Backbone as XML, in Angstrom:
<?xml version="1.0"?>
<chain id="A" units="angstrom">
  <residue number="1" name="MET">
    <atom name="N" x="-70.237" y="-51.972" z="27.057"/>
    <atom name="CA" x="-69.270" y="-51.909" z="25.994"/>
    <atom name="C" x="-69.932" y="-51.631" z="24.656"/>
  </residue>
  <residue number="2" name="ALA">
    <atom name="N" x="-71.130" y="-52.233" z="24.446"/>
    <atom name="CA" x="-71.806" y="-52.057" z="23.173"/>
    <atom name="C" x="-72.169" y="-50.592" z="22.952"/>
  </residue>
  <residue number="3" name="GLY">
    <atom name="N" x="-72.510" y="-49.897" z="24.029"/>
    <atom name="CA" x="-72.852" y="-48.481" z="23.918"/>
    <atom name="C" x="-71.665" y="-47.632" z="23.487"/>
  </residue>
  <residue number="4" name="ILE">
    <atom name="N" x="-70.479" y="-47.962" z="23.979"/>
    <atom name="CA" x="-69.266" y="-47.222" z="23.613"/>
    <atom name="C" x="-68.931" y="-47.466" z="22.142"/>
  </residue>
  <residue number="5" name="GLU">
    <atom name="N" x="-69.058" y="-48.731" z="21.696"/>
    <atom name="CA" x="-68.775" y="-49.053" z="20.302"/>
    <atom name="C" x="-69.759" y="-48.344" z="19.384"/>
  </residue>
  <residue number="6" name="THR">
    <atom name="N" x="-71.040" y="-48.301" z="19.764"/>
    <atom name="CA" x="-72.056" y="-47.618" z="18.964"/>
    <atom name="C" x="-71.758" y="-46.127" z="18.894"/>
  </residue>
  <residue number="7" name="SER">
    <atom name="N" x="-71.390" y="-45.527" z="20.025"/>
    <atom name="CA" x="-71.056" y="-44.105" z="20.053"/>
    <atom name="C" x="-69.834" y="-43.824" z="19.191"/>
  </residue>
  <residue number="8" name="SER">
    <atom name="N" x="-68.838" y="-44.693" z="19.289"/>
    <atom name="CA" x="-67.627" y="-44.533" z="18.481"/>
    <atom name="C" x="-67.949" y="-44.648" z="16.999"/>
  </residue>
  <residue number="9" name="SER">
    <atom name="N" x="-68.836" y="-45.574" z="16.664"/>
    <atom name="CA" x="-69.233" y="-45.750" z="15.260"/>
    <atom name="C" x="-69.966" y="-44.527" z="14.748"/>
  </residue>
  <residue number="10" name="ILE">
    <atom name="N" x="-70.826" y="-43.962" z="15.563"/>
    <atom name="CA" x="-71.580" y="-42.774" z="15.175"/>
    <atom name="C" x="-70.630" y="-41.593" z="14.981"/>
  </residue>
  <residue number="11" name="VAL">
    <atom name="N" x="-69.692" y="-41.431" z="15.898"/>
    <atom name="CA" x="-68.720" y="-40.345" z="15.794"/>
    <atom name="C" x="-67.873" y="-40.534" z="14.533"/>
  </residue>
  <residue number="12" name="ALA">
    <atom name="N" x="-67.416" y="-41.765" z="14.290"/>
    <atom name="CA" x="-66.607" y="-42.050" z="13.104"/>
    <atom name="C" x="-67.394" y="-41.752" z="11.835"/>
  </residue>
  <residue number="13" name="LEU">
    <atom name="N" x="-68.663" y="-42.154" z="11.801"/>
    <atom name="CA" x="-69.510" y="-41.905" z="10.649"/>
    <atom name="C" x="-69.719" y="-40.404" z="10.449"/>
  </residue>
  <residue number="14" name="ALA">
    <atom name="N" x="-69.942" y="-39.686" z="11.532"/>
    <atom name="CA" x="-70.127" y="-38.234" z="11.445"/>
    <atom name="C" x="-68.871" y="-37.556" z="10.901"/>
  </residue>
  <residue number="15" name="LEU">
    <atom name="N" x="-67.713" y="-38.001" z="11.378"/>
    <atom name="CA" x="-66.453" y="-37.431" z="10.880"/>
    <atom name="C" x="-66.258" y="-37.744" z="9.398"/>
  </residue>
  <residue number="16" name="LEU">
    <atom name="N" x="-66.604" y="-38.943" z="8.983"/>
    <atom name="CA" x="-66.488" y="-39.337" z="7.586"/>
    <atom name="C" x="-67.399" y="-38.481" z="6.707"/>
  </residue>
  <residue number="17" name="VAL">
    <atom name="N" x="-68.630" y="-38.279" z="7.139"/>
    <atom name="CA" x="-69.575" y="-37.447" z="6.388"/>
    <atom name="C" x="-69.065" y="-36.002" z="6.312"/>
  </residue>
  <residue number="18" name="ALA">
    <atom name="N" x="-68.558" y="-35.472" z="7.407"/>
    <atom name="CA" x="-68.027" y="-34.105" z="7.418"/>
    <atom name="C" x="-66.838" y="-33.981" z="6.474"/>
  </residue>
  <residue number="19" name="ALA">
    <atom name="N" x="-65.965" y="-34.975" z="6.483"/>
    <atom name="CA" x="-64.801" y="-34.951" z="5.590"/>
    <atom name="C" x="-65.240" y="-35.020" z="4.136"/>
  </residue>
  <residue number="20" name="ALA">
    <atom name="N" x="-66.234" y="-35.830" z="3.841"/>
    <atom name="CA" x="-66.733" y="-35.946" z="2.468"/>
    <atom name="C" x="-67.351" y="-34.633" z="2.009"/>
  </residue>
  <residue number="21" name="MET">
    <atom name="N" x="-68.091" y="-33.974" z="2.885"/>
    <atom name="CA" x="-68.697" y="-32.686" z="2.541"/>
    <atom name="C" x="-67.619" y="-31.639" z="2.304"/>
  </residue>
  <residue number="22" name="HIS">
    <atom name="N" x="-66.584" y="-31.646" z="3.115"/>
    <atom name="CA" x="-65.484" y="-30.699" z="2.951"/>
    <atom name="C" x="-64.771" y="-30.954" z="1.628"/>
  </residue>
  <residue number="23" name="SER">
    <atom name="N" x="-64.510" y="-32.215" z="1.309"/>
    <atom name="CA" x="-63.854" y="-32.570" z="0.042"/>
    <atom name="C" x="-64.716" y="-32.160" z="-1.133"/>
  </residue>
  <residue number="24" name="SER">
    <atom name="N" x="-66.016" y="-32.357" z="-1.012"/>
    <atom name="CA" x="-66.929" y="-31.971" z="-2.081"/>
    <atom name="C" x="-66.919" y="-30.465" z="-2.292"/>
  </residue>
  <residue number="25" name="ALA">
    <atom name="N" x="-66.896" y="-29.699" z="-1.207"/>
    <atom name="CA" x="-66.855" y="-28.241" z="-1.318"/>
    <atom name="C" x="-65.553" y="-27.791" z="-1.967"/>
  </residue>
  <residue number="26" name="GLN">
    <atom name="N" x="-64.441" y="-28.432" z="-1.595"/>
    <atom name="CA" x="-63.166" y="-28.092" z="-2.217"/>
    <atom name="C" x="-63.187" y="-28.440" z="-3.695"/>
  </residue>
  <residue number="27" name="ALA">
    <atom name="N" x="-63.726" y="-29.580" z="-4.058"/>
    <atom name="CA" x="-63.793" y="-29.985" z="-5.459"/>
    <atom name="C" x="-64.650" y="-29.007" z="-6.244"/>
  </residue>
  <residue number="28" name="ASP">
    <atom name="N" x="-65.775" y="-28.573" z="-5.672"/>
    <atom name="CA" x="-66.623" y="-27.603" z="-6.350"/>
    <atom name="C" x="-65.885" y="-26.300" z="-6.601"/>
  </residue>
  <residue number="29" name="SER">
    <atom name="N" x="-65.089" y="-25.851" z="-5.644"/>
    <atom name="CA" x="-64.371" y="-24.592" z="-5.836"/>
    <atom name="C" x="-63.272" y="-24.739" z="-6.879"/>
  </residue>
  <residue number="30" name="LEU">
    <atom name="N" x="-62.726" y="-25.936" z="-7.043"/>
    <atom name="CA" x="-61.712" y="-26.174" z="-8.064"/>
    <atom name="C" x="-62.335" y="-26.501" z="-9.413"/>
  </residue>
  <residue number="31" name="ASN">
    <atom name="N" x="-63.607" y="-26.826" z="-9.427"/>
    <atom name="CA" x="-64.287" y="-27.220" z="-10.644"/>
    <atom name="C" x="-65.425" y="-26.254" z="-10.934"/>
  </residue>
  <residue number="32" name="ASP">
    <atom name="N" x="-65.098" y="-24.970" z="-11.004"/>
    <atom name="CA" x="-66.145" y="-23.976" z="-11.188"/>
    <atom name="C" x="-66.409" y="-23.659" z="-12.657"/>
  </residue>
  <residue number="33" name="TYR">
    <atom name="N" x="-65.774" y="-24.367" z="-13.580"/>
    <atom name="CA" x="-66.028" y="-24.174" z="-15.002"/>
    <atom name="C" x="-67.268" y="-24.978" z="-15.400"/>
  </residue>
  <residue number="34" name="PRO">
    <atom name="N" x="-68.252" y="-24.340" z="-16.000"/>
    <atom name="CA" x="-69.423" y="-25.088" z="-16.467"/>
    <atom name="C" x="-69.013" y="-26.082" z="-17.558"/>
  </residue>
  <residue number="35" name="THR">
    <atom name="N" x="-69.747" y="-27.161" z="-17.654"/>
    <atom name="CA" x="-69.450" y="-28.187" z="-18.656"/>
    <atom name="C" x="-69.429" y="-27.588" z="-20.056"/>
  </residue>
  <residue number="36" name="ALA">
    <atom name="N" x="-70.385" y="-26.724" z="-20.362"/>
    <atom name="CA" x="-70.443" y="-26.127" z="-21.702"/>
    <atom name="C" x="-69.170" y="-25.339" z="-22.026"/>
  </residue>
  <residue number="37" name="ALA">
    <atom name="N" x="-68.598" y="-24.651" z="-21.045"/>
    <atom name="CA" x="-67.357" y="-23.905" z="-21.267"/>
    <atom name="C" x="-66.198" y="-24.853" z="-21.530"/>
  </residue>
  <residue number="38" name="ARG">
    <atom name="N" x="-66.147" y="-25.945" z="-20.788"/>
    <atom name="CA" x="-65.089" y="-26.943" z="-21.009"/>
    <atom name="C" x="-65.220" y="-27.566" z="-22.395"/>
  </residue>
  <residue number="39" name="VAL">
    <atom name="N" x="-66.442" y="-27.922" z="-22.781"/>
    <atom name="CA" x="-66.668" y="-28.540" z="-24.088"/>
    <atom name="C" x="-66.318" y="-27.555" z="-25.205"/>
  </residue>
  <residue number="40" name="ASP">
    <atom name="N" x="-66.720" y="-26.314" z="-25.058"/>
    <atom name="CA" x="-66.402" y="-25.292" z="-26.054"/>
    <atom name="C" x="-64.886" y="-25.171" z="-26.243"/>
  </residue>
  <residue number="41" name="TYR">
    <atom name="N" x="-64.158" y="-25.165" z="-25.137"/>
    <atom name="CA" x="-62.697" y="-25.100" z="-25.209"/>
    <atom name="C" x="-62.141" y="-26.321" z="-25.931"/>
  </residue>
  <residue number="42" name="VAL">
    <atom name="N" x="-62.628" y="-27.508" z="-25.574"/>
    <atom name="CA" x="-62.125" y="-28.743" z="-26.178"/>
    <atom name="C" x="-62.422" y="-28.763" z="-27.679"/>
  </residue>
  <residue number="43" name="PHE">
    <atom name="N" x="-63.625" y="-28.338" z="-28.082"/>
    <atom name="CA" x="-63.937" y="-28.288" z="-29.519"/>
    <atom name="C" x="-62.964" y="-27.379" z="-30.262"/>
  </residue>
  <residue number="44" name="GLY">
    <atom name="N" x="-62.742" y="-26.186" z="-29.721"/>
    <atom name="CA" x="-61.814" y="-25.249" z="-30.363"/>
    <atom name="C" x="-60.394" y="-25.795" z="-30.410"/>
  </residue>
  <residue number="45" name="CYS">
    <atom name="N" x="-59.980" y="-26.402" z="-29.328"/>
    <atom name="CA" x="-58.641" y="-26.989" z="-29.244"/>
    <atom name="C" x="-58.477" y="-28.101" z="-30.273"/>
  </residue>
  <residue number="46" name="MET">
    <atom name="N" x="-59.505" y="-28.934" z="-30.410"/>
    <atom name="CA" x="-59.425" y="-30.030" z="-31.371"/>
    <atom name="C" x="-59.438" y="-29.518" z="-32.804"/>
  </residue>
  <residue number="47" name="LYS">
    <atom name="N" x="-60.171" y="-28.473" z="-33.077"/>
    <atom name="CA" x="-60.157" y="-27.868" z="-34.418"/>
    <atom name="C" x="-58.754" y="-27.385" z="-34.760"/>
  </residue>
  <residue number="48" name="ALA">
    <atom name="N" x="-58.067" y="-26.845" z="-33.770"/>
    <atom name="CA" x="-56.731" y="-26.296" z="-33.998"/>
    <atom name="C" x="-55.642" y="-27.374" z="-34.034"/>
  </residue>
  <residue number="49" name="ASN">
    <atom name="N" x="-55.869" y="-28.510" z="-33.371"/>
    <atom name="CA" x="-54.808" y="-29.505" z="-33.198"/>
    <atom name="C" x="-55.090" y="-30.867" z="-33.826"/>
  </residue>
  <residue number="50" name="GLY">
    <atom name="N" x="-56.237" y="-31.028" z="-34.434"/>
    <atom name="CA" x="-56.574" y="-32.316" z="-35.035"/>
    <atom name="C" x="-57.704" y="-32.978" z="-34.278"/>
  </residue>
  <residue number="51" name="GLU">
    <atom name="N" x="-58.524" y="-33.693" z="-35.007"/>
    <atom name="CA" x="-59.723" y="-34.288" z="-34.415"/>
    <atom name="C" x="-59.534" y="-35.783" z="-34.227"/>
  </residue>
  <residue number="52" name="THR">
    <atom name="N" x="-58.626" y="-36.123" z="-33.326"/>
    <atom name="CA" x="-58.350" y="-37.526" z="-33.023"/>
    <atom name="C" x="-58.659" y="-37.799" z="-31.556"/>
  </residue>
  <residue number="53" name="GLN">
    <atom name="N" x="-58.715" y="-39.049" z="-31.207"/>
    <atom name="CA" x="-58.940" y="-39.429" z="-29.813"/>
    <atom name="C" x="-57.805" y="-38.906" z="-28.929"/>
  </residue>
  <residue number="54" name="HIS">
    <atom name="N" x="-56.591" y="-39.007" z="-29.427"/>
    <atom name="CA" x="-55.430" y="-38.527" z="-28.664"/>
    <atom name="C" x="-55.526" y="-37.018" z="-28.413"/>
  </residue>
  <residue number="55" name="THR">
    <atom name="N" x="-55.934" y="-36.284" z="-29.429"/>
    <atom name="CA" x="-56.095" y="-34.828" z="-29.267"/>
    <atom name="C" x="-57.221" y="-34.510" z="-28.297"/>
  </residue>
  <residue number="56" name="LEU">
    <atom name="N" x="-58.296" y="-35.290" z="-28.333"/>
    <atom name="CA" x="-59.390" y="-35.112" z="-27.376"/>
    <atom name="C" x="-58.861" y="-35.219" z="-25.951"/>
  </residue>
  <residue number="57" name="GLU">
    <atom name="N" x="-58.040" y="-36.216" z="-25.703"/>
    <atom name="CA" x="-57.468" y="-36.398" z="-24.365"/>
    <atom name="C" x="-56.541" y="-35.238" z="-23.994"/>
  </residue>
  <residue number="58" name="GLN">
    <atom name="N" x="-55.733" y="-34.780" z="-24.946"/>
    <atom name="CA" x="-54.826" y="-33.663" z="-24.680"/>
    <atom name="C" x="-55.602" y="-32.378" z="-24.405"/>
  </residue>
  <residue number="59" name="CYS">
    <atom name="N" x="-56.623" y="-32.123" z="-25.205"/>
    <atom name="CA" x="-57.409" y="-30.897" z="-25.038"/>
    <atom name="C" x="-58.216" y="-30.917" z="-23.741"/>
  </residue>
  <residue number="60" name="SER">
    <atom name="N" x="-58.740" y="-32.084" z="-23.388"/>
    <atom name="CA" x="-59.456" y="-32.221" z="-22.112"/>
    <atom name="C" x="-58.508" y="-31.979" z="-20.950"/>
  </residue>
  <residue number="61" name="CYS">
    <atom name="N" x="-57.322" y="-32.526" z="-21.037"/>
    <atom name="CA" x="-56.291" y="-32.296" z="-20.024"/>
    <atom name="C" x="-55.981" y="-30.805" z="-19.926"/>
  </residue>
  <residue number="62" name="SER">
    <atom name="N" x="-55.866" y="-30.172" z="-21.085"/>
    <atom name="CA" x="-55.505" y="-28.753" z="-21.140"/>
    <atom name="C" x="-56.501" y="-27.878" z="-20.391"/>
  </residue>
  <residue number="63" name="ILE">
    <atom name="N" x="-57.797" y="-28.063" z="-20.643"/>
    <atom name="CA" x="-58.783" y="-27.221" z="-19.953"/>
    <atom name="C" x="-58.828" y="-27.554" z="-18.467"/>
  </residue>
  <residue number="64" name="ASP">
    <atom name="N" x="-58.556" y="-28.800" z="-18.112"/>
    <atom name="CA" x="-58.502" y="-29.146" z="-16.688"/>
    <atom name="C" x="-57.353" y="-28.414" z="-15.994"/>
  </residue>
  <residue number="65" name="ILE">
    <atom name="N" x="-56.209" y="-28.333" z="-16.650"/>
    <atom name="CA" x="-55.059" y="-27.617" z="-16.088"/>
    <atom name="C" x="-55.373" y="-26.128" z="-15.986"/>
  </residue>
  <residue number="66" name="ILE">
    <atom name="N" x="-55.933" y="-25.567" z="-17.043"/>
    <atom name="CA" x="-56.287" y="-24.144" z="-17.019"/>
    <atom name="C" x="-57.262" y="-23.868" z="-15.878"/>
  </residue>
  <residue number="67" name="ALA">
    <atom name="N" x="-58.259" y="-24.736" z="-15.727"/>
    <atom name="CA" x="-59.254" y="-24.560" z="-14.660"/>
    <atom name="C" x="-58.637" y="-24.674" z="-13.272"/>
  </residue>
  <residue number="68" name="SER">
    <atom name="N" x="-57.580" y="-25.457" z="-13.148"/>
    <atom name="CA" x="-56.927" y="-25.595" z="-11.840"/>
    <atom name="C" x="-56.073" y="-24.372" z="-11.501"/>
  </residue>
  <residue number="69" name="ILE">
    <atom name="N" x="-55.725" y="-23.587" z="-12.506"/>
    <atom name="CA" x="-54.872" y="-22.418" z="-12.306"/>
    <atom name="C" x="-55.677" y="-21.128" z="-12.255"/>
  </residue>
  <residue number="70" name="LEU">
    <atom name="N" x="-56.678" y="-21.032" z="-13.110"/>
    <atom name="CA" x="-57.401" y="-19.778" z="-13.305"/>
    <atom name="C" x="-58.881" y="-19.951" z="-12.963"/>
  </residue>
  <residue number="71" name="PRO">
    <atom name="N" x="-59.395" y="-19.203" z="-11.984"/>
    <atom name="CA" x="-60.832" y="-19.299" z="-11.676"/>
    <atom name="C" x="-61.667" y="-18.935" z="-12.912"/>
  </residue>
  <residue number="72" name="TYR">
    <atom name="N" x="-62.859" y="-19.508" z="-12.981"/>
    <atom name="CA" x="-63.697" y="-19.338" z="-14.162"/>
    <atom name="C" x="-63.983" y="-17.875" z="-14.497"/>
  </residue>
  <residue number="73" name="ASP">
    <atom name="N" x="-64.266" y="-17.060" z="-13.510"/>
    <atom name="CA" x="-64.579" y="-15.659" z="-13.802"/>
    <atom name="C" x="-63.389" y="-14.946" z="-14.458"/>
  </residue>
  <residue number="74" name="ARG">
    <atom name="N" x="-62.182" y="-15.283" z="-14.067"/>
    <atom name="CA" x="-60.994" y="-14.686" z="-14.692"/>
    <atom name="C" x="-60.776" y="-15.242" z="-16.098"/>
  </residue>
  <residue number="75" name="TYR">
    <atom name="N" x="-61.108" y="-16.514" z="-16.296"/>
    <atom name="CA" x="-61.034" y="-17.123" z="-17.630"/>
    <atom name="C" x="-61.998" y="-16.408" z="-18.579"/>
  </residue>
  <residue number="76" name="VAL">
    <atom name="N" x="-63.228" y="-16.190" z="-18.127"/>
    <atom name="CA" x="-64.229" y="-15.505" z="-18.949"/>
    <atom name="C" x="-63.770" y="-14.081" z="-19.251"/>
  </residue>
  <residue number="77" name="GLY">
    <atom name="N" x="-63.243" y="-13.394" z="-18.245"/>
    <atom name="CA" x="-62.756" y="-12.029" z="-18.458"/>
    <atom name="C" x="-61.656" y="-11.971" z="-19.494"/>
  </residue>
  <residue number="78" name="ALA">
    <atom name="N" x="-60.692" y="-12.868" z="-19.398"/>
    <atom name="CA" x="-59.578" y="-12.884" z="-20.361"/>
    <atom name="C" x="-60.070" y="-13.257" z="-21.756"/>
  </residue>
  <residue number="79" name="SER">
    <atom name="N" x="-60.977" y="-14.207" z="-21.834"/>
    <atom name="CA" x="-61.528" y="-14.608" z="-23.134"/>
    <atom name="C" x="-62.294" y="-13.453" z="-23.772"/>
  </residue>
  <residue number="80" name="THR">
    <atom name="N" x="-63.020" y="-12.721" z="-22.959"/>
    <atom name="CA" x="-63.760" y="-11.560" z="-23.456"/>
    <atom name="C" x="-62.800" y="-10.495" z="-23.962"/>
  </residue>
  <residue number="81" name="VAL">
    <atom name="N" x="-61.749" y="-10.239" z="-23.218"/>
    <atom name="CA" x="-60.745" y="-9.266" z="-23.648"/>
    <atom name="C" x="-60.164" y="-9.676" z="-24.996"/>
  </residue>
  <residue number="82" name="LEU">
    <atom name="N" x="-59.818" y="-10.944" z="-25.139"/>
    <atom name="CA" x="-59.248" y="-11.417" z="-26.400"/>
    <atom name="C" x="-60.221" y="-11.240" z="-27.564"/>
  </residue>
  <residue number="83" name="SER">
    <atom name="N" x="-61.499" y="-11.485" z="-27.326"/>
    <atom name="CA" x="-62.504" y="-11.317" z="-28.384"/>
    <atom name="C" x="-62.698" y="-9.856" z="-28.758"/>
  </residue>
  <residue number="84" name="VAL">
    <atom name="N" x="-62.879" y="-9.010" z="-27.759"/>
    <atom name="CA" x="-63.152" y="-7.599" z="-28.014"/>
    <atom name="C" x="-61.909" y="-6.885" z="-28.543"/>
  </residue>
  <residue number="85" name="ALA">
    <atom name="N" x="-60.740" y="-7.329" z="-28.163"/>
    <atom name="CA" x="-59.499" y="-6.698" z="-28.626"/>
    <atom name="C" x="-59.326" y="-6.854" z="-30.133"/>
  </residue>
  <residue number="86" name="GLN">
    <atom name="N" x="-60.018" y="-7.791" z="-30.742"/>
    <atom name="CA" x="-59.934" y="-7.976" z="-32.187"/>
    <atom name="C" x="-60.763" y="-6.960" z="-32.957"/>
  </residue>
  <residue number="87" name="VAL">
    <atom name="N" x="-61.638" y="-6.253" z="-32.270"/>
    <atom name="CA" x="-62.465" y="-5.234" z="-32.911"/>
    <atom name="C" x="-61.557" y="-4.076" z="-33.331"/>
  </residue>
  <residue number="88" name="PRO">
    <atom name="N" x="-61.623" y="-3.682" z="-34.595"/>
    <atom name="CA" x="-60.772" y="-2.568" z="-35.027"/>
    <atom name="C" x="-61.245" y="-1.233" z="-34.441"/>
  </residue>
  <residue number="89" name="GLY">
    <atom name="N" x="-60.358" y="-0.305" z="-34.389"/>
    <atom name="CA" x="-60.710" y="1.037" z="-33.960"/>
    <atom name="C" x="-60.550" y="1.278" z="-32.480"/>
  </residue>
  <residue number="90" name="HIS">
    <atom name="N" x="-61.244" y="2.334" z="-32.030"/>
    <atom name="CA" x="-61.106" y="2.820" z="-30.660"/>
    <atom name="C" x="-61.532" y="1.781" z="-29.619"/>
  </residue>
  <residue number="91" name="LEU">
    <atom name="N" x="-62.665" y="1.120" z="-29.842"/>
    <atom name="CA" x="-63.155" y="0.147" z="-28.865"/>
    <atom name="C" x="-62.151" y="-0.988" z="-28.667"/>
  </residue>
  <residue number="92" name="GLY">
    <atom name="N" x="-61.640" y="-1.520" z="-29.747"/>
    <atom name="CA" x="-60.652" y="-2.592" z="-29.650"/>
    <atom name="C" x="-59.371" y="-2.135" z="-28.990"/>
  </residue>
  <residue number="93" name="SER">
    <atom name="N" x="-58.962" y="-0.899" z="-29.279"/>
    <atom name="CA" x="-57.710" y="-0.398" z="-28.695"/>
    <atom name="C" x="-57.826" y="-0.223" z="-27.185"/>
  </residue>
  <residue number="94" name="GLU">
    <atom name="N" x="-59.022" y="0.088" z="-26.704"/>
    <atom name="CA" x="-59.236" y="0.200" z="-25.257"/>
    <atom name="C" x="-58.944" y="-1.129" z="-24.565"/>
  </residue>
  <residue number="95" name="PHE">
    <atom name="N" x="-59.321" y="-2.208" z="-25.213"/>
    <atom name="CA" x="-59.085" y="-3.527" z="-24.618"/>
    <atom name="C" x="-57.666" y="-4.025" z="-24.849"/>
  </residue>
  <residue number="96" name="ARG">
    <atom name="N" x="-57.007" y="-3.496" z="-25.851"/>
    <atom name="CA" x="-55.629" y="-3.905" z="-26.109"/>
    <atom name="C" x="-54.635" y="-3.147" z="-25.246"/>
  </residue>
  <residue number="97" name="SER">
    <atom name="N" x="-55.016" y="-1.969" z="-24.772"/>
    <atom name="CA" x="-54.028" y="-1.101" z="-24.138"/>
    <atom name="C" x="-54.134" y="-0.974" z="-22.619"/>
  </residue>
  <residue number="98" name="THR">
    <atom name="N" x="-55.240" y="-1.356" z="-22.010"/>
    <atom name="CA" x="-55.355" y="-1.165" z="-20.566"/>
    <atom name="C" x="-54.547" y="-2.216" z="-19.809"/>
  </residue>
  <residue number="99" name="GLU">
    <atom name="N" x="-54.044" y="-1.832" z="-18.660"/>
    <atom name="CA" x="-53.245" y="-2.748" z="-17.846"/>
    <atom name="C" x="-54.069" y="-3.921" z="-17.330"/>
  </residue>
  <residue number="100" name="ILE">
    <atom name="N" x="-55.322" y="-3.655" z="-16.975"/>
    <atom name="CA" x="-56.183" y="-4.733" z="-16.480"/>
    <atom name="C" x="-56.394" y="-5.777" z="-17.573"/>
  </residue>
  <residue number="101" name="ALA">
    <atom name="N" x="-56.649" y="-5.326" z="-18.789"/>
    <atom name="CA" x="-56.841" y="-6.253" z="-19.905"/>
    <atom name="C" x="-55.558" y="-7.030" z="-20.193"/>
  </residue>
  <residue number="102" name="LYS">
    <atom name="N" x="-54.449" y="-6.343" z="-20.197"/>
    <atom name="CA" x="-53.168" y="-7.006" z="-20.449"/>
    <atom name="C" x="-52.892" y="-8.063" z="-19.382"/>
  </residue>
  <residue number="103" name="LYS">
    <atom name="N" x="-53.170" y="-7.755" z="-18.127"/>
    <atom name="CA" x="-52.938" y="-8.696" z="-17.021"/>
    <atom name="C" x="-53.847" y="-9.924" z="-17.153"/>
  </residue>
  <residue number="104" name="ALA">
    <atom name="N" x="-55.098" y="-9.700" z="-17.521"/>
    <atom name="CA" x="-56.047" y="-10.807" z="-17.682"/>
    <atom name="C" x="-55.563" y="-11.764" z="-18.777"/>
  </residue>
  <residue number="105" name="VAL">
    <atom name="N" x="-55.148" y="-11.206" z="-19.905"/>
    <atom name="CA" x="-54.670" y="-12.030" z="-21.012"/>
    <atom name="C" x="-53.363" y="-12.720" z="-20.636"/>
  </residue>
  <residue number="106" name="GLU">
    <atom name="N" x="-52.507" y="-12.006" z="-19.944"/>
    <atom name="CA" x="-51.237" y="-12.591" z="-19.494"/>
    <atom name="C" x="-51.469" y="-13.801" z="-18.584"/>
  </residue>
  <residue number="107" name="ASP">
    <atom name="N" x="-52.411" y="-13.682" z="-17.664"/>
    <atom name="CA" x="-52.735" y="-14.793" z="-16.766"/>
    <atom name="C" x="-53.269" y="-15.998" z="-17.547"/>
  </residue>
  <residue number="108" name="LEU">
    <atom name="N" x="-54.138" y="-15.731" z="-18.527"/>
    <atom name="CA" x="-54.680" y="-16.820" z="-19.341"/>
    <atom name="C" x="-53.561" y="-17.468" z="-20.155"/>
  </residue>
  <residue number="109" name="ARG">
    <atom name="N" x="-52.709" y="-16.674" z="-20.750"/>
    <atom name="CA" x="-51.591" y="-17.206" z="-21.551"/>
    <atom name="C" x="-50.653" y="-18.062" z="-20.684"/>
  </residue>
  <residue number="110" name="ARG">
    <atom name="N" x="-50.424" y="-17.620" z="-19.466"/>
    <atom name="CA" x="-49.570" y="-18.382" z="-18.548"/>
    <atom name="C" x="-50.206" y="-19.746" z="-18.227"/>
  </residue>
  <residue number="111" name="ALA">
    <atom name="N" x="-51.512" y="-19.758" z="-17.980"/>
    <atom name="CA" x="-52.214" y="-21.011" z="-17.706"/>
    <atom name="C" x="-52.210" y="-21.908" z="-18.939"/>
  </residue>
  <residue number="112" name="GLN">
    <atom name="N" x="-52.386" y="-21.322" z="-20.117"/>
    <atom name="CA" x="-52.354" y="-22.105" z="-21.356"/>
    <atom name="C" x="-50.965" y="-22.699" z="-21.592"/>
  </residue>
  <residue number="113" name="ALA">
    <atom name="N" x="-49.929" y="-21.943" z="-21.290"/>
    <atom name="CA" x="-48.561" y="-22.443" z="-21.461"/>
    <atom name="C" x="-48.308" y="-23.626" z="-20.530"/>
  </residue>
  <residue number="114" name="GLU">
    <atom name="N" x="-48.775" y="-23.530" z="-19.293"/>
    <atom name="CA" x="-48.624" y="-24.636" z="-18.355"/>
    <atom name="C" x="-49.382" y="-25.864" z="-18.854"/>
  </residue>
  <residue number="115" name="ALA">
    <atom name="N" x="-50.574" y="-25.646" z="-19.370"/>
    <atom name="CA" x="-51.369" y="-26.756" z="-19.917"/>
    <atom name="C" x="-50.665" y="-27.385" z="-21.123"/>
  </residue>
  <residue number="116" name="GLU">
    <atom name="N" x="-50.072" y="-26.564" z="-21.940"/>
    <atom name="CA" x="-49.330" y="-27.060" z="-23.114"/>
    <atom name="C" x="-48.189" y="-27.982" z="-22.696"/>
  </residue>
  <residue number="117" name="VAL">
    <atom name="N" x="-47.442" y="-27.542" z="-21.688"/>
    <atom name="CA" x="-46.310" y="-28.330" z="-21.209"/>
    <atom name="C" x="-46.783" y="-29.654" z="-20.606"/>
  </residue>
  <residue number="118" name="ARG">
    <atom name="N" x="-47.845" y="-29.615" z="-19.846"/>
    <atom name="CA" x="-48.273" y="-30.804" z="-19.119"/>
    <atom name="C" x="-49.140" y="-31.775" z="-19.948"/>
  </residue>
  <residue number="119" name="CYS">
    <atom name="N" x="-49.757" y="-31.274" z="-21.011"/>
    <atom name="CA" x="-50.720" y="-32.107" z="-21.726"/>
    <atom name="C" x="-50.317" y="-32.480" z="-23.152"/>
  </residue>
  <residue number="120" name="PHE">
    <atom name="N" x="-49.445" y="-31.708" z="-23.767"/>
    <atom name="CA" x="-49.134" y="-31.971" z="-25.184"/>
    <atom name="C" x="-47.731" y="-32.478" z="-25.389"/>
  </residue>
</chain>
């Protein structure tokens, strides 16, 4: 009987470890924003909304919501489009007028709107 209990314990432990590894992999895929990017967003958000503890919590919530909706590479792409689109002239107009750029910004705006509703 002791051998069966030991085998069952080993199997249970193996399943627990496998489940933890799977959960960790899922969390990593949902948390692909580097800390520096999250902090940069929170600093900017707090500058725009007030530098209080309550705003810190709202802004932290906001980037978490955005990260849950938009993968980091798409966030960076949309942020880049927004920055370059401010450049006057031909270069800026290329980023303001292409469908890919418009879609990237639209996706970011949609994620920001969801974050606004849920966090502020």
